[in-house]
BAMIZA-53737 format. One record per residue (C-alpha): residue in one letter; y, x, z. Coordinates in steps of 0.05 Angstrom, whole numbers. Layout:
N
rest: a y: Y x: X z: Z $
...
//
This chain:
480
rest: m y: 2553 x: 895 z: -2071 $
rest: s y: 2587 x: 906 z: -2004 $
rest: t y: 2655 x: 936 z: -2003 $
rest: d y: 2647 x: 969 z: -1933 $
rest: w y: 2640 x: 1044 z: -1931 $
rest: p y: 2570 x: 1060 z: -1905 $
rest: f y: 2557 x: 1105 z: -1846 $
rest: d y: 2495 x: 1141 z: -1820 $
rest: p y: 2466 x: 1101 z: -1761 $
rest: i y: 2434 x: 1164 z: -1731 $
rest: t y: 2490 x: 1216 z: -1737 $
rest: g y: 2548 x: 1166 z: -1741 $
rest: e y: 2579 x: 1202 z: -1800 $
rest: v y: 2612 x: 1162 z: -1857 $
rest: l y: 2580 x: 1171 z: -1925 $
rest: d y: 2619 x: 1193 z: -1986 $
rest: e y: 2611 x: 1129 z: -2025 $
rest: p y: 2583 x: 1059 z: -2013 $
rest: q y: 2511 x: 1049 z: -2023 $
rest: d y: 2469 x: 987 z: -2023 $
rest: d y: 2420 x: 969 z: -1968 $
rest: k y: 2360 x: 994 z: -2007 $
rest: k y: 2390 x: 1065 z: -2012 $
rest: n y: 2411 x: 1065 z: -1936 $
rest: n y: 2339 x: 1052 z: -1919 $
rest: q y: 2320 x: 1113 z: -1959 $
rest: i y: 2360 x: 1162 z: -1917 $
rest: e y: 2316 x: 1217 z: -1889 $
rest: y y: 2320 x: 1240 z: -1816 $
rest: s y: 2285 x: 1294 z: -1776 $
rest: v y: 2240 x: 1274 z: -1719 $
rest: s y: 2288 x: 1308 z: -1669 $
rest: d y: 2349 x: 1271 z: -1697 $
rest: l y: 2316 x: 1205 z: -1691 $
rest: s y: 2286 x: 1218 z: -1620 $
rest: f y: 2352 x: 1241 z: -1591 $
rest: a y: 2389 x: 1184 z: -1624 $
rest: l y: 2341 x: 1135 z: -1590 $
rest: k y: 2352 x: 1172 z: -1525 $
rest: r y: 2428 x: 1163 z: -1530 $
rest: t y: 2422 x: 1090 z: -1549 $
rest: l y: 2376 x: 1075 z: -1491 $
rest: e y: 2417 x: 1114 z: -1439 $
rest: d y: 2483 x: 1081 z: -1464 $
rest: t y: 2454 x: 1010 z: -1465 $
rest: f y: 2422 x: 1010 z: -1396 $
rest: g y: 2451 x: 1068 z: -1355 $
rest: f y: 2433 x: 1059 z: -1282 $
rest: v y: 2387 x: 1001 z: -1267 $
rest: r y: 2352 x: 974 z: -1206 $
rest: v y: 2277 x: 957 z: -1215 $
rest: r y: 2230 x: 922 z: -1169 $
rest: a y: 2156 x: 942 z: -1179 $
rest: e y: 2092 x: 963 z: -1149 $
rest: l y: 2074 x: 1037 z: -1146 $
rest: g y: 2014 x: 1057 z: -1188 $
rest: r y: 1993 x: 1129 z: -1199 $
rest: v y: 2032 x: 1178 z: -1154 $
rest: s y: 2027 x: 1253 z: -1171 $
rest: r y: 2057 x: 1312 z: -1132 $
rest: p y: 2049 x: 1377 z: -1171 $
rest: a y: 2065 x: 1445 z: -1140 $
rest: s y: 2136 x: 1442 z: -1168 $
rest: g y: 2156 x: 1392 z: -1116 $
rest: h y: 2176 x: 1337 z: -1165 $
rest: v y: 2142 x: 1268 z: -1161 $
rest: y y: 2113 x: 1232 z: -1221 $
rest: l y: 2094 x: 1160 z: -1213 $
rest: d y: 2082 x: 1094 z: -1247 $
rest: l y: 2123 x: 1030 z: -1236 $
rest: k y: 2081 x: 971 z: -1256 $
rest: d y: 2075 x: 895 z: -1253 $
rest: d y: 2022 x: 848 z: -1282 $
rest: k y: 2047 x: 860 z: -1356 $
rest: a y: 2078 x: 930 z: -1363 $
rest: v y: 2082 x: 1001 z: -1336 $
rest: l y: 2144 x: 1045 z: -1331 $
rest: n y: 2137 x: 1119 z: -1320 $
rest: g y: 2183 x: 1146 z: -1266 $
rest: i y: 2206 x: 1216 z: -1241 $
rest: i y: 2235 x: 1236 z: -1175 $
rest: w y: 2264 x: 1306 z: -1178 $
rest: k y: 2248 x: 1354 z: -1120 $
rest: g y: 2317 x: 1350 z: -1088 $
rest: v y: 2316 x: 1274 z: -1087 $
rest: a y: 2243 x: 1271 z: -1063 $
rest: s y: 2259 x: 1312 z: -1000 $
rest: r y: 2313 x: 1262 z: -979 $
rest: l y: 2273 x: 1198 z: -987 $
rest: k y: 2265 x: 1157 z: -924 $
rest: i y: 2198 x: 1128 z: -949 $
rest: q y: 2149 x: 1172 z: -985 $
rest: p y: 2119 x: 1138 z: -1046 $
rest: e y: 2047 x: 1117 z: -1039 $
rest: q y: 2001 x: 1078 z: -1087 $
rest: g y: 2004 x: 1004 z: -1078 $
rest: l y: 2071 x: 1002 z: -1043 $
rest: e y: 2121 x: 950 z: -1069 $
rest: v y: 2189 x: 984 z: -1077 $
rest: i y: 2258 x: 976 z: -1106 $
rest: v y: 2282 x: 1037 z: -1145 $
rest: t y: 2349 x: 1057 z: -1174 $
rest: g y: 2356 x: 1105 z: -1231 $
rest: k y: 2374 x: 1120 z: -1302 $
rest: i y: 2331 x: 1098 z: -1361 $
rest: t y: 2320 x: 1154 z: -1411 $
rest: t y: 2268 x: 1179 z: -1458 $
rest: y y: 2223 x: 1241 z: -1463 $
rest: p y: 2225 x: 1261 z: -1537 $
rest: g y: 2168 x: 1310 z: -1528 $
rest: q y: 2120 x: 1253 z: -1519 $
rest: s y: 2158 x: 1195 z: -1550 $
rest: r y: 2161 x: 1155 z: -1485 $
rest: y y: 2215 x: 1124 z: -1444 $
rest: q y: 2220 x: 1133 z: -1368 $
rest: i y: 2267 x: 1124 z: -1308 $
rest: i y: 2297 x: 1183 z: -1269 $
rest: i y: 2296 x: 1154 z: -1197 $
rest: d y: 2356 x: 1168 z: -1151 $
rest: s y: 2333 x: 1123 z: -1094 $
rest: l y: 2271 x: 1089 z: -1071 $
rest: e y: 2264 x: 1036 z: -1015 $
rest: p y: 2210 x: 987 z: -996 $
rest: a y: 2217 x: 917 z: -1025 $
rest: g y: 2230 x: 884 z: -958 $
rest: v y: 2198 x: 887 z: -890 $
rest: g y: 2133 x: 859 z: -918 $
rest: a y: 2121 x: 922 z: -959 $
rest: l y: 2131 x: 966 z: -899 $
rest: m y: 2085 x: 924 z: -858 $
rest: a y: 2031 x: 927 z: -912 $
rest: l y: 2038 x: 1003 z: -914 $
rest: f y: 2036 x: 1004 z: -838 $
rest: e y: 1972 x: 965 z: -835 $
rest: e y: 1940 x: 1008 z: -889 $
rest: r y: 1955 x: 1071 z: -850 $
rest: k y: 1932 x: 1039 z: -786 $
rest: k y: 1865 x: 1021 z: -816 $
rest: k y: 1858 x: 1091 z: -844 $
rest: l y: 1871 x: 1127 z: -777 $
rest: a y: 1829 x: 1076 z: -739 $
rest: a y: 1770 x: 1091 z: -786 $
rest: e y: 1778 x: 1166 z: -770 $
rest: g y: 1770 x: 1150 z: -694 $
rest: l y: 1842 x: 1169 z: -675 $
rest: f y: 1850 x: 1105 z: -635 $
rest: d y: 1785 x: 1109 z: -594 $
rest: e y: 1795 x: 1105 z: -520 $
rest: n y: 1742 x: 1157 z: -505 $
rest: r y: 1783 x: 1212 z: -536 $
rest: k y: 1846 x: 1196 z: -496 $
rest: k y: 1864 x: 1241 z: -438 $
rest: q y: 1881 x: 1222 z: -366 $
rest: i y: 1955 x: 1223 z: -350 $
rest: p y: 1967 x: 1272 z: -291 $
rest: w y: 1986 x: 1238 z: -226 $
rest: l y: 2043 x: 1285 z: -210 $
rest: p y: 2060 x: 1335 z: -267 $
rest: k y: 2099 x: 1397 z: -249 $
rest: t y: 2135 x: 1401 z: -315 $
rest: i y: 2148 x: 1344 z: -365 $
rest: g y: 2166 x: 1357 z: -436 $
rest: v y: 2208 x: 1304 z: -473 $
rest: v y: 2211 x: 1300 z: -549 $
rest: t y: 2274 x: 1260 z: -565 $
rest: s y: 2346 x: 1265 z: -587 $
rest: p y: 2388 x: 1306 z: -536 $
rest: t y: 2450 x: 1264 z: -548 $
rest: g y: 2423 x: 1193 z: -541 $
rest: a y: 2418 x: 1147 z: -482 $
rest: v y: 2343 x: 1156 z: -480 $
rest: i y: 2343 x: 1223 z: -448 $
rest: r y: 2394 x: 1202 z: -397 $
rest: d y: 2353 x: 1141 z: -378 $
rest: i y: 2289 x: 1185 z: -369 $
rest: l y: 2326 x: 1237 z: -329 $
rest: h y: 2358 x: 1184 z: -284 $
rest: r y: 2292 x: 1147 z: -273 $
rest: l y: 2254 x: 1213 z: -257 $
rest: n y: 2309 x: 1233 z: -206 $
rest: d y: 2304 x: 1164 z: -173 $
rest: r y: 2228 x: 1167 z: -169 $
rest: f y: 2206 x: 1238 z: -162 $
rest: p y: 2248 x: 1295 z: -189 $
rest: r y: 2210 x: 1341 z: -236 $
rest: h y: 2227 x: 1399 z: -282 $
rest: v y: 2241 x: 1372 z: -351 $
rest: v y: 2241 x: 1410 z: -417 $
rest: v y: 2274 x: 1375 z: -476 $
rest: w y: 2253 x: 1389 z: -548 $
rest: p y: 2313 x: 1365 z: -589 $
rest: v y: 2295 x: 1325 z: -652 $
rest: r y: 2324 x: 1274 z: -698 $
rest: v y: 2292 x: 1207 z: -682 $
rest: q y: 2316 x: 1173 z: -748 $
rest: g y: 2325 x: 1198 z: -819 $
rest: d y: 2288 x: 1236 z: -871 $
rest: s y: 2268 x: 1296 z: -827 $
rest: s y: 2254 x: 1260 z: -763 $
rest: a y: 2177 x: 1255 z: -772 $
rest: q y: 2171 x: 1330 z: -786 $
rest: e y: 2215 x: 1348 z: -727 $
rest: v y: 2176 x: 1303 z: -679 $
rest: a y: 2110 x: 1333 z: -703 $
rest: n y: 2140 x: 1403 z: -694 $
rest: g y: 2161 x: 1385 z: -624 $
rest: i y: 2092 x: 1361 z: -603 $
rest: n y: 2058 x: 1422 z: -634 $
rest: g y: 2112 x: 1469 z: -603 $
rest: f y: 2098 x: 1446 z: -532 $
rest: n y: 2022 x: 1454 z: -544 $
rest: a y: 2035 x: 1525 z: -572 $
rest: m y: 2069 x: 1549 z: -507 $
rest: a y: 2027 x: 1597 z: -465 $
rest: p y: 2004 x: 1566 z: -398 $
rest: e y: 2025 x: 1629 z: -361 $
rest: s y: 2098 x: 1622 z: -388 $
rest: g y: 2117 x: 1573 z: -335 $
rest: t y: 2152 x: 1527 z: -384 $
rest: r y: 2091 x: 1494 z: -416 $
rest: p y: 2092 x: 1421 z: -395 $
rest: d y: 2035 x: 1384 z: -362 $
rest: l y: 2057 x: 1318 z: -395 $
rest: i y: 2094 x: 1302 z: -461 $
rest: i y: 2137 x: 1240 z: -471 $
rest: v y: 2157 x: 1221 z: -542 $
rest: a y: 2215 x: 1173 z: -536 $
rest: r y: 2264 x: 1134 z: -576 $
rest: g y: 2308 x: 1074 z: -567 $
rest: g y: 2298 x: 1007 z: -604 $
rest: g y: 2315 x: 994 z: -676 $
rest: s y: 2293 x: 962 z: -741 $
rest: l y: 2226 x: 977 z: -774 $
rest: e y: 2261 x: 1023 z: -823 $
rest: d y: 2296 x: 1060 z: -764 $
rest: l y: 2228 x: 1070 z: -729 $
rest: w y: 2191 x: 1089 z: -793 $
rest: g y: 2189 x: 1163 z: -777 $
rest: f y: 2140 x: 1147 z: -721 $
rest: n y: 2094 x: 1114 z: -770 $
rest: e y: 2083 x: 1176 z: -812 $
rest: e y: 2015 x: 1206 z: -812 $
rest: i y: 2042 x: 1275 z: -792 $
rest: v y: 2068 x: 1249 z: -725 $
rest: a y: 2004 x: 1207 z: -710 $
rest: r y: 1958 x: 1268 z: -725 $
rest: a y: 2002 x: 1314 z: -683 $
rest: a y: 1997 x: 1266 z: -624 $
rest: a y: 1922 x: 1261 z: -633 $
rest: e y: 1912 x: 1336 z: -635 $
rest: s y: 1955 x: 1349 z: -574 $
rest: q y: 1918 x: 1383 z: -517 $
rest: i y: 1972 x: 1361 z: -468 $
rest: p y: 1970 x: 1286 z: -446 $
rest: l y: 2022 x: 1247 z: -485 $
rest: i y: 2059 x: 1182 z: -469 $
rest: s y: 2091 x: 1145 z: -527 $
rest: a y: 2154 x: 1106 z: -512 $
rest: v y: 2184 x: 1088 z: -580 $
rest: g y: 2230 x: 1025 z: -587 $
rest: h y: 2227 x: 963 z: -545 $
rest: e y: 2167 x: 927 z: -515 $
rest: t y: 2153 x: 889 z: -580 $
rest: d y: 2159 x: 951 z: -625 $
rest: w y: 2092 x: 983 z: -642 $
rest: t y: 2085 x: 1046 z: -684 $
rest: l y: 2025 x: 1088 z: -703 $
rest: i y: 2040 x: 1139 z: -649 $
rest: d y: 2032 x: 1084 z: -597 $
rest: y y: 1960 x: 1073 z: -619 $
rest: v y: 1944 x: 1149 z: -621 $
rest: a y: 1980 x: 1168 z: -554 $
rest: d y: 1940 x: 1175 z: -489 $
rest: e y: 1984 x: 1119 z: -460 $
rest: r y: 2038 x: 1075 z: -489 $
rest: a y: 2100 x: 1053 z: -451 $
rest: p y: 2142 x: 995 z: -474 $
rest: t y: 2208 x: 1032 z: -462 $
rest: p y: 2230 x: 1104 z: -448 $
rest: t y: 2247 x: 1081 z: -378 $
rest: a y: 2177 x: 1055 z: -367 $
rest: a y: 2150 x: 1120 z: -392 $
rest: a y: 2187 x: 1158 z: -337 $
rest: e y: 2160 x: 1108 z: -287 $
rest: r y: 2089 x: 1120 z: -309 $
rest: a y: 2099 x: 1195 z: -310 $
rest: v y: 2111 x: 1205 z: -236 $
rest: p y: 2101 x: 1162 z: -172 $
rest: v y: 2157 x: 1140 z: -126 $
rest: r y: 2172 x: 1195 z: -77 $
rest: r y: 2201 x: 1149 z: -24 $
rest: d y: 2139 x: 1105 z: -27 $
rest: l y: 2095 x: 1166 z: -18 $
rest: l y: 2136 x: 1190 z: 41 $
rest: a y: 2132 x: 1120 z: 72 $
rest: t y: 2057 x: 1118 z: 60 $
rest: i y: 2047 x: 1186 z: 91 $
rest: a y: 2092 x: 1165 z: 151 $
rest: d y: 2051 x: 1101 z: 160 $
rest: l y: 1985 x: 1139 z: 154 $
rest: s y: 2008 x: 1192 z: 203 $
rest: a y: 2026 x: 1135 z: 254 $
rest: r y: 1959 x: 1100 z: 243 $
rest: n y: 1918 x: 1163 z: 246 $
rest: p y: 1918 x: 1172 z: 324 $
rest: r y: 1902 x: 1098 z: 335 $
rest: a y: 1846 x: 1101 z: 284 $
rest: m y: 1819 x: 1163 z: 314 $
rest: g y: 1820 x: 1133 z: 384 $
rest: r y: 1783 x: 1072 z: 358 $
rest: l y: 1732 x: 1115 z: 323 $
rest: l y: 1719 x: 1156 z: 385 $
rest: d y: 1712 x: 1094 z: 428 $
rest: e y: 1663 x: 1064 z: 379 $
rest: r y: 1622 x: 1129 z: 376 $
rest: k y: 1622 x: 1134 z: 453 $
rest: m y: 1597 x: 1061 z: 459 $
rest: r y: 1543 x: 1074 z: 407 $
rest: v y: 1520 x: 1136 z: 445 $
rest: q y: 1518 x: 1101 z: 511 $
rest: s y: 1479 x: 1043 z: 481 $
rest: a y: 1430 x: 1092 z: 450 $
rest: g y: 1425 x: 1130 z: 516 $
rest: r y: 1405 x: 1067 z: 554 $
rest: a y: 1346 x: 1058 z: 506 $
rest: l y: 1320 x: 1129 z: 517 $
rest: p y: 1269 x: 1145 z: 572 $
rest: k y: 1289 x: 1187 z: 633 $
rest: p y: 1284 x: 1262 z: 629 $
rest: d y: 1236 x: 1263 z: 689 $
rest: d y: 1192 x: 1214 z: 654 $
rest: i y: 1189 x: 1257 z: 592 $
rest: l y: 1175 x: 1322 z: 628 $
rest: s y: 1126 x: 1294 z: 680 $
rest: l y: 1065 x: 1298 z: 633 $
rest: a y: 1084 x: 1367 z: 609 $
rest: r y: 1093 x: 1391 z: 680 $
rest: q y: 1025 x: 1362 z: 702 $
rest: r y: 991 x: 1399 z: 642 $
rest: f y: 1027 x: 1463 z: 662 $
rest: d y: 1003 x: 1459 z: 734 $
rest: t y: 931 x: 1446 z: 712 $
rest: a y: 932 x: 1504 z: 664 $
rest: s y: 965 x: 1553 z: 714 $
rest: g y: 912 x: 1535 z: 765 $
rest: r y: 856 x: 1555 z: 716 $
rest: l y: 891 x: 1618 z: 690 $
rest: a y: 870 x: 1666 z: 747 $
rest: q y: 797 x: 1645 z: 746 $
rest: g y: 799 x: 1649 z: 668 $
rest: l y: 824 x: 1720 z: 670 $
rest: k y: 770 x: 1741 z: 718 $
rest: t y: 716 x: 1709 z: 678 $
rest: n y: 741 x: 1741 z: 614 $
rest: l y: 745 x: 1811 z: 646 $
rest: q y: 674 x: 1804 z: 672 $
rest: t y: 646 x: 1783 z: 605 $
rest: h y: 677 x: 1843 z: 569 $
rest: r y: 652 x: 1890 z: 624 $
rest: n y: 581 x: 1865 z: 615 $
rest: h y: 585 x: 1873 z: 540 $
rest: f y: 608 x: 1945 z: 549 $
rest: e y: 555 x: 1962 z: 596 $
rest: r y: 502 x: 1935 z: 549 $
rest: t y: 526 x: 1974 z: 490 $
rest: a y: 544 x: 2040 z: 528 $
rest: g y: 470 x: 2057 z: 540 $
rest: r y: 455 x: 2058 z: 466 $
rest: h y: 508 x: 2111 z: 449 $
rest: s y: 492 x: 2187 z: 455 $
rest: l y: 520 x: 2254 z: 429 $
rest: t y: 450 x: 2281 z: 408 $
rest: p y: 449 x: 2247 z: 339 $
rest: l y: 518 x: 2274 z: 324 $
rest: k y: 500 x: 2345 z: 344 $
rest: q y: 437 x: 2342 z: 300 $
rest: q y: 477 x: 2316 z: 240 $
rest: l y: 528 x: 2374 z: 251 $
rest: t y: 473 x: 2424 z: 250 $
rest: r y: 444 x: 2398 z: 184 $
rest: h y: 512 x: 2400 z: 151 $
rest: s y: 525 x: 2472 z: 175 $
rest: e y: 459 x: 2496 z: 144 $
rest: t y: 475 x: 2461 z: 78 $
rest: l y: 545 x: 2492 z: 77 $
rest: l y: 516 x: 2563 z: 89 $
rest: r y: 464 x: 2555 z: 34 $
rest: l y: 517 x: 2531 z: -17 $
rest: q y: 563 x: 2589 z: 3 $
rest: t y: 507 x: 2640 z: -12 $
rest: q y: 491 x: 2608 z: -78 $
rest: s y: 562 x: 2607 z: -99 $
rest: t y: 573 x: 2680 z: -84 $
rest: r y: 513 x: 2702 z: -125 $
rest: a y: 537 x: 2659 z: -183 $
rest: i y: 607 x: 2687 z: -184 $
rest: t y: 579 x: 2759 z: -181 $
rest: r y: 535 x: 2745 z: -243 $
rest: t y: 592 x: 2713 z: -279 $
rest: l y: 639 x: 2771 z: -266 $
rest: a y: 586 x: 2822 z: -292 $
rest: d y: 575 x: 2783 z: -356 $
rest: k y: 650 x: 2778 z: -369 $
rest: s y: 660 x: 2853 z: -356 $
rest: q y: 603 x: 2873 z: -403 $
rest: r y: 632 x: 2828 z: -458 $
rest: l y: 699 x: 2858 z: -448 $
rest: t y: 673 x: 2929 z: -455 $
rest: s y: 637 x: 2913 z: -519 $
rest: t y: 698 x: 2879 z: -549 $
rest: t y: 742 x: 2939 z: -531 $
rest: k y: 695 x: 2987 z: -567 $
rest: l y: 692 x: 2943 z: -628 $
rest: l y: 769 x: 2938 z: -629 $
rest: n y: 776 x: 3014 z: -624 $
rest: t y: 727 x: 3022 z: -681 $
rest: l y: 764 x: 2976 z: -727 $
rest: s y: 834 x: 2999 z: -707 $
rest: h y: 874 x: 3040 z: -757 $
rest: k y: 884 x: 3091 z: -701 $
rest: s y: 812 x: 3115 z: -711 $
rest: v y: 826 x: 3124 z: -785 $
rest: l y: 888 x: 3165 z: -770 $
rest: a y: 850 x: 3208 z: -721 $
rest: r y: 805 x: 3229 z: -781 $
rest: g y: 865 x: 3261 z: -816 $
rest: f y: 898 x: 3203 z: -853 $
rest: a y: 970 x: 3181 z: -849 $
rest: l y: 1004 x: 3113 z: -853 $
rest: v y: 1064 x: 3109 z: -899 $
rest: k y: 1121 x: 3060 z: -880 $
rest: d y: 1190 x: 3046 z: -907 $
rest: d y: 1254 x: 3047 z: -867 $
rest: k y: 1242 x: 2975 z: -844 $
rest: g y: 1172 x: 2989 z: -819 $
rest: k y: 1134 x: 2956 z: -876 $
rest: v y: 1071 x: 2992 z: -900 $
rest: i y: 1077 x: 3024 z: -969 $
rest: r y: 1012 x: 3006 z: -1005 $
rest: s y: 1025 x: 3033 z: -1076 $
rest: v y: 1059 x: 3090 z: -1114 $
rest: k y: 1108 x: 3038 z: -1147 $
rest: a y: 1136 x: 3021 z: -1078 $
rest: a y: 1151 x: 3095 z: -1064 $
rest: s y: 1210 x: 3112 z: -1108 $
rest: a y: 1243 x: 3182 z: -1111 $
rest: g y: 1293 x: 3195 z: -1057 $
rest: k y: 1267 x: 3138 z: -1012 $
rest: q y: 1265 x: 3149 z: -936 $
rest: v y: 1195 x: 3137 z: -909 $
rest: m y: 1159 x: 3145 z: -842 $
rest: l y: 1091 x: 3179 z: -836 $
rest: e y: 1051 x: 3155 z: -778 $
rest: f y: 996 x: 3204 z: -753 $
rest: s y: 947 x: 3194 z: -698 $
rest: d y: 992 x: 3231 z: -649 $
rest: g y: 1061 x: 3206 z: -673 $
rest: e y: 1110 x: 3193 z: -729 $
rest: v y: 1154 x: 3237 z: -774 $
rest: g y: 1206 x: 3222 z: -827 $
rest: a y: 1203 x: 3244 z: -900 $
rest: v y: 1235 x: 3235 z: -966 $
rest: v y: 1197 x: 3223 z: -1032 $
rest: n y: 1215 x: 3277 z: -1085 $
rest: g y: 1178 x: 3246 z: -1144 $
rest: k y: 1146 x: 3312 z: -1169 $
rest: k y: 1072 x: 3313 z: -1190 $
rest: p y: 1024 x: 3368 z: -1162 $
rest: k y: 994 x: 3412 z: -1216 $
rest: s y: 922 x: 3397 z: -1195 $
rest: a y: 931 x: 3321 z: -1195 $
rest: s y: 886 x: 3286 z: -1242 $
rest: k y: 907 x: 3233 z: -1289 $
rest: e y: 877 x: 3178 z: -1248 $
rest: s y: 912 x: 3202 z: -1185 $
rest: q y: 981 x: 3215 z: -1214 $
rest: g y: 1037 x: 3184 z: -1172 $
rest: t y: 1095 x: 3198 z: -1128 $
rest: l y: 1084 x: 3260 z: -1086 $
rest: l y: 1118 x: 3281 z: -1023 $
//
């Protein structure tokens, strides 16, 4: 038997009395006690650790946290990057990237698993970054963002140049100095961070912001220069982010990329309409040299009179040579003049002959024309017209007589059938105050105003409703 006082390995409490090992193993614990005891043990033993691994599954839910797997050829370790830490990472985690992470080992009792809470994440050397760079490069190339046929022509002399860069660095001073030396232009600077966690988003916002300007505003640039000085691969990594490359590809304004030194290549260099090895070179490609243009104009102005003189002399010589090969004007006109003289000599005789021919034709035809046939034809037409006039008069008279007789008969029939003839025989027509005919006793109630129409006029009356003493049963009704 051991003489040591036993204690609870989970809670750390000392037991009341010694117990043998068999009884210690029989202590009962809740699942929560055991899980949280393991959690404390794991966190106290390891604390903060540094792990080199390859990223497996990477998940970004709507909460903003990042859940990922750290793996090698034998094991997998779950990892979590909280939202605040994820927003400050220089390199965003992507599947297949080899990284070195620093964090705290802990457990998740709810699922009985251990995990690492990541505080920092960085690529495992330049090789990992280059692998990620090549992977993104292949992806964008497959989408056609590097194709030459989609790239725009750089304007020869832009009126306004937009520069996306840091306003405090030497890059903007070099660009302005070079532009002033070559050909001063209006420059609009979009200030951004060219290094750090937010540099990629700011550079993309600068490109999109210049494109969003209205053309009539007067400040929208004709050319965009994205510039940064030299640095390590990590320093330039913001220009390798997809958000920057896609913003450059979607730009409607021609864009020159001038990031780093001549040997530094980033994704925006492949997407840009033109790549300059340095920011100074970008300024040189943006505008021509004004002094050279003035010298060229002066030289051309001096050469222009001499060239014009030589051109006129050459044209004069060619005209003279061509003139010597042409026939003389008198030779050209001699044949036409001879033909004119011949024709003018025959003209008078031709007119006389033509006049005589027409006179003979007129005399032959004049004898065959006389007014007698015309007079005879007029006489026949006059007789025909007179005959038709007489016939039409008789037909109209007969028609009018027939229509008059039919009208008289119809009038007699109408008078016979009219109610006026009935009224003339002593009858009367009873109508109400609205002029409607009263056809039955039921419609003539006592006290009702009626009108009595006789053959010679109308009178008003009131129905009294009394029955005459001599009225038969069949004729009983409302009496006046």
